[in-house]
N, C-alpha and C positions, 0 to 999 in steps of 0.2 A: 278697185275704186272707192272712194269715201262714199258713206251712204247719207252724209247729212252735209248740210251748207255752213260754212264758216264765214261769218261777216264780222268787221271791225266797226264799232261805233263811230260814227264820223266825228264826234266831239272828242274822242281819244286821238284820232289820227290827226286832226288839224288843230286842236286847242292844248288838251293835256299833254300828250307826248311832246310837242314841241317845246311848251312850257318847261315841261321836267327836265329835257335834255339841255336847255340854256342854263337853268338854275343849277342842275346839278354838275353840270360841267363846270360852272364858275366855284362851287363849292370845292370840288375835287383839285382844281388848280390852285385854289387857296391853302387847302390842307396838305397838298404834296405835288412834286414834281411828277409830271405823266409822261410816259414815253410809249408811243404806238409805232409798231413796224409793220409792214405787209398788206397796208390797205389796198395795193394794187391786186391782191389776190382774191378780193371779194368781187363775185360776179353780179354787180349792181342791177336791180330791176329785174332779178329771176328768183325763183325760190332755191333754197338750198338749207342745209342743217349746219348750224353752228355748234360745235362741241368743245367744252372748257373743262380743266381743272376746276375743283370747288373746295376750296379752304374755308370759306366763311361766308356770311351773308352779304359783303360788299362786292363779290364779283357780278352778279346780275346788274345793280344800279350801275356799276362801272363800266361794264361792256354795252349795256343798254344805251347810256348816253353819248358815248364816244364812238359808237359803231357808226358807219358811213350812211346807214340806213335804219328805219325803225325795225325791230325784231318782235316776232310773237316769243313770249318766255314761258317756258314751263317751270313751275316752281312749287314747292311743297306747300299743301293745302293750309297749313296753320300760320304761313306767313299773311294770309288774308285776314287773321283775326289777332296778330300781335299788335299792341299799342305803337303807334308810330309807322311801323312798316307796313301795317294795313292800309294807310293812306296813301302811300305809294302805289302798293298792289293793284288798289282800286282805281286809282287815277290811270296808270299805266295801261290795266288789264292784264291778259295773260291765261295760262291755261293750268288750273289748281292740278297738283298730283298728291294722291296718298301713296306715300312711300311705302314699298315693300306689298303692294298690292297689284295684282293683274286687273286691269280694268279696260275691258273692251270698248266702252263708251269713250275712255280718253283717248285712246289710240285712233278712234274713228274721228275725233275731234281734231286731233293733230294732224292726222292725215287729211281732213277737210282744209285745214289752215293751208298746208303745203300745196294742196291742189288749187286753192284759190290764189296762189301766187305769193305767200307770206314766207319769208325767211324765219326759222325757227332756231331759238337758243335751247340747248339742254346739256345738262352736267351729266355725262354717262355714269359717273359713280354712284349716283342716286341718294347722295347726301354730302354734307360738308365733312371734310377729314379734320378741321378745327386746328391743324398744323400742316407744313408744308410736307408733302410726301402724298404722291396719288396712291389710292385704293384699287382693289379690281373693277374692272367695268361690270356693269349689268347690260344685258342684251339689248335694251331698249333702243338704243342708237342704232344698231344694226338692222333690227327689225324695221325701223322707220326708213332707213336707207334701202332696204330691200323691197319694201313695199311701195315706194315712191320713185326709186330708181334716180334719186337726186344725190348729189356729191354732198361731202361732209367736209365742212371748213374748220381744221384743227386751229384752237388757239390756247396759247400758254400764257396765263396770267400769274404775275409775281408782285408782291407785296401786300396783297388783300388779306393779311393774317388776322386772327380775331382780335389782336390788339391795335389794328390800324388807327382806330378812332382815338385811343386813347393817347398813342403816340402822336398822332397829327394834332390833336388840340391842345397838346404840351408843347408844340412848336418845333417837334423834332422833324417834320415832314418826311416821312417814309417813302421812299421811291415807289411809284406805281408802273408796271410795264403791261403792255399788251402785245403779243407778238401772233400775227396771224399768219397762218401757213398756207400752202397751196390746197386747192380742193382736191380730196381724195375720193376716187370712184372704188367702191367696194366690190371685190370679187363676188360672183353669183352665190347664193347659199346653197349648199346642196345635201343631198340625201333626205332621209325622212326619219321622223322620231328623233332618238337621241343624237343620232349623226347629224341631223338638221340643227338641234339645238348647240351642239359643239361646233359645227361650222358657224352658225350666228354669232357664238360667243369669240370665236377666233376673229371675226370681224370687229366686233367690238373692242378686241384687244388691240389690234391694228389701229384703230382710230387713236386710242389711249397712247399707244407707241409712239404715235407721230407727235400728238400734243407733249409727251415727255421731251421728244427731241428738240422742241422749241424751248425748253425749261431748263434752268440751272440744274445741277445734278441732285442737290439737296431737295428739290421739290419732286424730283421724279418717283419715289417711293417703289412701289413694286414693280415697277417698268425700268428700273435703273438699269439693268443689265441687257434690255433688249429695246432700248429708245431706238428710235428711226431719227437720225439727224437730217436736217433739212438738205444737206450738200450730198446726200448718199444716193439720191436720185432714185429711191426705190420706186418701182412701178406696181400701181393699185388697180391698174385698168383704166378705161377709157369711158366718155360719155356714152350711154347706152349698153355698158357691160353689165350692168347690174339686172335683177329681175324684177318684175311687177309695174305696175303702171308708170309711165314717164310723164310726170307732171310739168307744166310750164313750157310745153314744146308746141 
């Protein structure tokens, strides 16, 4: 169980985020046609983990403002200091991440957010790919699912390339798409030591393979050959099949 308490400032929940959702939705609609499928797969009002492919800086604001409910967002700590981006980051809030470092306090904070009932957005690749093509997952998403017992909602995003802003502001209106998959309940992590780490990595890869199945082939990258397509009806387990505390029950 988390050892700290996570609270969202009232002004973010009731003022800043609603304003950003309305304003940025309008901007995105002006710049590009937007297509969203699978909203019925979102278990509204309950905590869960949203996992996405990560090409550029545009995924987080895109999914944040079009998602059916507010999300807590994990993002690279440097976003909070970049001109322009830092304004959005500070208004929305979120959980800064030092990429490449194991941070126990970070995981405690994230688990506390999930325990408090907040859904969470994470990019399992741990950084931007800068071009379509998924990179190998890091095990963090599997660890969070293991410790919380919560489902992972896989989401494939298309169109948020590094040149999106350049194309959009020149009137080319590149298509933006968000495909929301069905909740994934990961299998229990087994073994100890290296065996446990390998089991956790398999679960992280399972999440990425499911995201890959929601994307066109040129976006799948290292998961091209083993993507799990939505109509494959693969079984990942069921509610309560994971290990660790069960939040939101």
